[in-house]
N, C-alpha and C positions, 0 to 999 in steps of 0.2 A: 467192245469193237476188233474185228478179226487180226490177230497177229501176222498172217500173211497180208493184210491189207497196209497197217504201219510198216510193215518192209518192201512194200512196192511191189510184192509179188501181184500181178495182177489176174486172178482167175478168176470164176463165176461167180465165188460168193465172195473177194474181194469188190468187184466188182458192182454187186449186190451194197454194198455197203456207201460205195461212191453218192452225193449225194449233188454234185453242182462241182464243175468244172469251169476255173476261168476264161474269159475271152479270150484268150492266145495260148489255152490249152495245156501250160504248165505244171499249172497247182489243179488238186484233188482236194477236194473236200468232204471228211468224214459226218456222217448224220449226227451222231452222238456228240455232245457238247462235254467240255471239259472245263468249263467257267463263264462263272456269268458275272456281271456286275450289271449298276442302275442303268448304264444306259448300250452296253455291248453284249454279246455272247459269243462265248470265243468256242474253234472248233480244232480237232487236230484235221491236220491236212498235211499233204504230201507232196513234194516236187519230185516230179517224174522225170524232168529234163538232168538234175543232178541228183539225186535218191537222194533224198534230205526229209526229214520231219519238218510242218513249219504250222504254224498259229494263224489259223484265217478268224478272224476278228469281224462280225457283223450289228453295224447300229440299224436299226429300222426307225422309219419313219412313223408309222404308227402304232407301235409300242412305246415310242418316247414322244409322241401324241407334237410333232413335225411337222410345219409348214414347209412346202416343199424350197421355198427362201433360205428358211434357215437349217436343210438337212444339205444345202449346194453351202452353205457357211462353214456347217462340220467338214464337212469332205474335204472344201478346201485346206481348210485349217489343218486336219489328217494327214494331207498329201504333202505339208512341211515336212512334215517324218522323211521323206525319202531325199533328201538334199540335205539329211544327217550323218554322220560317219564320225561315231567317236567310241569308243569302248565299254562306257557308259550310260550308252544309251543306246534300246534295241531297238535294232538293226528294221529296218520297213522294205519290205522288195515290192512288193507294190500294191496299189488303191485305186478304186476307179467304184464310182456312184452306179448303181443298176435303177436307172429310173423305170422301168417296167416293174421291178422290185419295191421300187423304194426305199432303196436301204443302202448304205458306204460298205464296201469289201474293203479290207486291211491285211494283207497277206504280211506278216511277222517272224524273226525268228523263237523258237518254242523254247521256253525255260522247264526243266525238268523238276527243279524244286520247288517250284511256286512261286510266290509273293513273297515279300519281306517278313511280313507279319506272321505268316504260316509257318515260315524258317524260322523263326526267333518264337516262336510258340512251342514248335518242335523241339527247340534245343536249349530248353531254359539254363542251363549252364554255359554261361556266354562271360567270356572272358575281355575284362576292356580292352584290351587290345584288339581283341578280335572286332569288338563296334567299336574301337577305333579308323582299324581300314575297312570296312563296312561305310561308314562315313565318311570315309575319307573320299572313297567310288564316289559317294553321291553329288558329291563338294564336284570333283571334276566334271564330270557330267552336267550341272548345273553351272559351273566356271564357263562349261564350254558355250550353253547353250545361252548366256549372257552375253557371253562375245558377239555374237549373232549378228550382222546390222543387216536390218534392225533387229536390236535381242528379242529373243525368244521367250518365253515365259511359260513354266508347265502351267502354274495356277491353280492345281488340283493333287500336288505333291503329298502322299501320304504313303505308307509304309505298303499296305496292300497296291499300291502304284508301283512300286520295283519290284523288279524281279532278280531271282536268283539263282545260280548255276551252285548247286552244295558242292560237286567233284574238285570243282577247279574255285570257288569263293569270286570269283564274279557276280556283280553286284551292278544291275542296267533301270536305269529310268523310262519308264515304258508310259503308258495311255496319254501321250502326245495329242491335244485337238479337241480334246473333252470341255477343255474347261471352258472354251465355249459354250455347252450350256448350262455353265454355274458360274460365270465370270465373279460372284463377287461372295465366292463360299465359306470365306473363313472372315469377311469383313467385320464381323460382328462381335470375333476374339481378339483381334490382330491390329482393327483400328484403321486400316490404309485409307479410309475417308475416299474412296470410291476411286481411288488411284492407283488400276490396278498395273502393276509393274514388278519387277524382278524383286523387290523385296517380301513381298509375298512370300517367292519361295524361300527365302532365307527364316522368314521364320514357321513355314511349314518343315523345311530341316531340322529346324532348331527342337521342332514336335516330335519328327521322327527318332532323331538322337537321344531326346529323353525316353518314347517307348522302347528304343533298343534295349535302354540299360533299364528302365523299370520295369518292363514288363506290362505298362498302365498303356491301354489301349488309347488314341490319342489322334484323332480327326478331327471335322470342322460338329462333330453330335459327342465326341466324349472331352473336348479339352479343360472345359471349364473350372478345371481344380487344377489349372498346370502350374501355378505357383504354389500351390501346396508340394503339389508333388517335385517339383524341381529341388526342395531342402531334404529331400530322400535321395537326390545325389550325394554320396558319398566323396567321390574324388574331386579334388576343389579346385582344378584344371578345365575338368568336364561341364562341371556346375558355370565356371565362370562363361564357359563357350556356347554353354546355351543359353544362361544367362542376356548374351551380348542378342543372341541369335531373335530373345524373343522380345526385345527391347522395342523402344517408339522406333517406328519406323524409318523415318531420316537418321534414326543413330545405328541402325545396324548395317554393321561390315558386309559387302560383296562378298560372292562366294569364292572368286581370288583370295582375299584379304584374310578370309578364314583357315585359306588352306596352311598358311602362315603361322595363324593363331599354335601359342604356348602347348596348348595340346596334342596338335597334331606332329608336334616337334620330334625327329628322331633324337634318341640319348645313344651317345657312349659309354657303359658301366664296366669299370674293370677292365678296356682295352677290349674288350667284346663288341658286335654291332648286336644294339639292341632292336627286338626285333627274329634275328639271324637263328631262332629258332623256330619261325612262324612254320607252322607244318604243313601249310602250301610251297614250301619250297619243295618238301619232300613229295607233295601228294601229284599221282601221274594222271593228266587229261585226253582225252583222246577227241574233245574239240576243237579248235584254235582257237582263241579269240585273235581278231583282224583290227587291232588297233594300230595307227596311224605312229610314225616313228619321231613323230613330234609330243609325247605323250611326255610329260614331268612331273615333277612338282613345282612348287610357287617361281615361277618366272624363270623355271629354267628345262630348257626342254634336252631333249636327247640328240647327240649330233649322230649325222650318220654319213659321215664321211665315206668315202667310194673313191679309195687314193690308190696308190701305190706307197708302199713301206712298211718299211719291218712292224712287230705286234713285239714292241720292249717291255718289259714289266720292271725296270728300275725304278730306282726310288728317286725321285725329283725334288724333293723338299719337307721342311724341317716337319713332324708327323703324320708323314705319312710312311709306309713298308710296303715292300715288293710281294703277291704274292704265287704259289706257284700257279704253273700251268699246266687249265685242261684241255685234253687234243685227241677227239674220238674223227675219224674217218666212216664219208655219210656214202651217197651214191654220186652226186657230181661233185661234193665238198668236201675238205678234209677241217673241219673247225676248230682253232686254236684258241682258249679264253687266255690273258694275262689281265691283271685287275692289281688295282692297289686299291689301299683304305686313304679316305682322308675326312677327318672331320665327320667320323665316324656314317660313312659311306662308301660304296666300294665302286669305282671308278675301271671300269672297263674298258679291254679293246678287245675287240674281234677281229682274226684276221681271217677269214675265207678263201683257203684255195683251193682253185679249182683244178680236180682229180683227171689226169693223166687221160687221154684216149690215143687210138691208133690216130697216128695222120696230123696229131695237134702239136703245133709246132710252138707255142710258148703259153706258158701256164699263167691262168687266171685268176690274178689275187686282190683281195677286198678290205680294205680297213675301216671298221665300225668302230664309234667311240659314244659310250652310253651311260650313264651314272641308275644305279641297280640299287633303287629304296628297298629292302626286306620288310615295306611294310607294309608297299602293295604289289609289288612286286615279285614273279613269279619265273621260276622257271619256262613251264609250258606259255605263259605270254608272251615272255619274251620272243620266241620262239614262233610266235605267232607274227609276232611286227615281224619279223623276217623274213617267213616265208610270204609276206604279205607285198615286204617291200622289193625283194630278191627274188620273187616267183621262185623259191623252193620244191621242190619234189615232197611228198607226203613223208618219205624214206629218210629226208634229210634235215625235212624239221622237228624228226621223233629226234634222230642224233643230235642237231645241234641242245634241244632241252636236254634231251642226256649228258652229253658234253658239259653243259652246263651246272648240273647237278652231281654229278659228280666231281666238281671243283669245288661248289659250295660245301656237299660233304667233306671232303677231304681238309675245306680251311676248317669245319667246325669241329673237327676229330682234332685237329692243330691245337684248337684254341681250349680243348677242354684238359 
């Protein structure tokens, strides 16, 4: 594909590569496919309104032998993705049924590192802690889907249906709605007896974990020996957690309950935060996550108090210790971080002070409280949350992330 086309330069050569434009004229699809599954073909596309690359998926009725009624049913299910908003679910921007060409078009965010199966096979030396971080993000996405009313069951969850941003460690579940074409894909293996519910996703999640740990491909065509493969898992807590997922349907935990499993617990070791040396904390990412501010661990939500108050860092309880402040001035705000440790987690208070401009009579001040989980959170994803919540400029988003990284680096240096 022409590099100019990918970067949004619309010269004569670039226009030759454009195969299709959406009905509203915002998205341009290029000719060459970048991926293909059993039911869909994926092309790279471009949002000409805001200048970003996206993925354009097509599901054709003819190649999939779908009747008009079946195609309409699939389109309806795929359009459900437009209503979903979660950091571990692929963002869908637009979906429509093209009756003149008997196909469905879906525009989603583009993932540069491919699916989780490809990524795992590329990086064979993966620490169990990294597997835990990936699995926890998948669980959070499932917990969100299953909490919808009515609940949303993915129905065909596999490592090649989960996507990765390798530079930031983001994991997102994709391909929602295609299970309509294979609603009982797992029936032979997990014995749900025709009851297509959220327990199917928990079973599939267990196989995803098993594949991540053992590198054995596990999906409906290759999972008949999972009982034997489970014995190869050396970590007892991981093996127990996976066994719960693969047990009888009526005994499986929910995704929300699994988030509290001992395998995912954050531990303190020798006074340090477990996971504090997670390389993702130091990784710089240019694409910011649109994480809602209520994303937290099991039963725990971020507090986003937009209030007038000081950013204090004093100790206020046994087992808690005050931690030094990270402070950087940005374009519209000065970011002041204070934090304390409690039960192996970082409890932050961020004060955002409006940068005074000529004519301003008062200084805007916002206090935000949140819990930072070093197992799953990064400075960049946190900055993405704040950017979305408070409409930060790109410069201030980067400054906010830098202030938090500076604090984390200082704290790690103090502990060594």
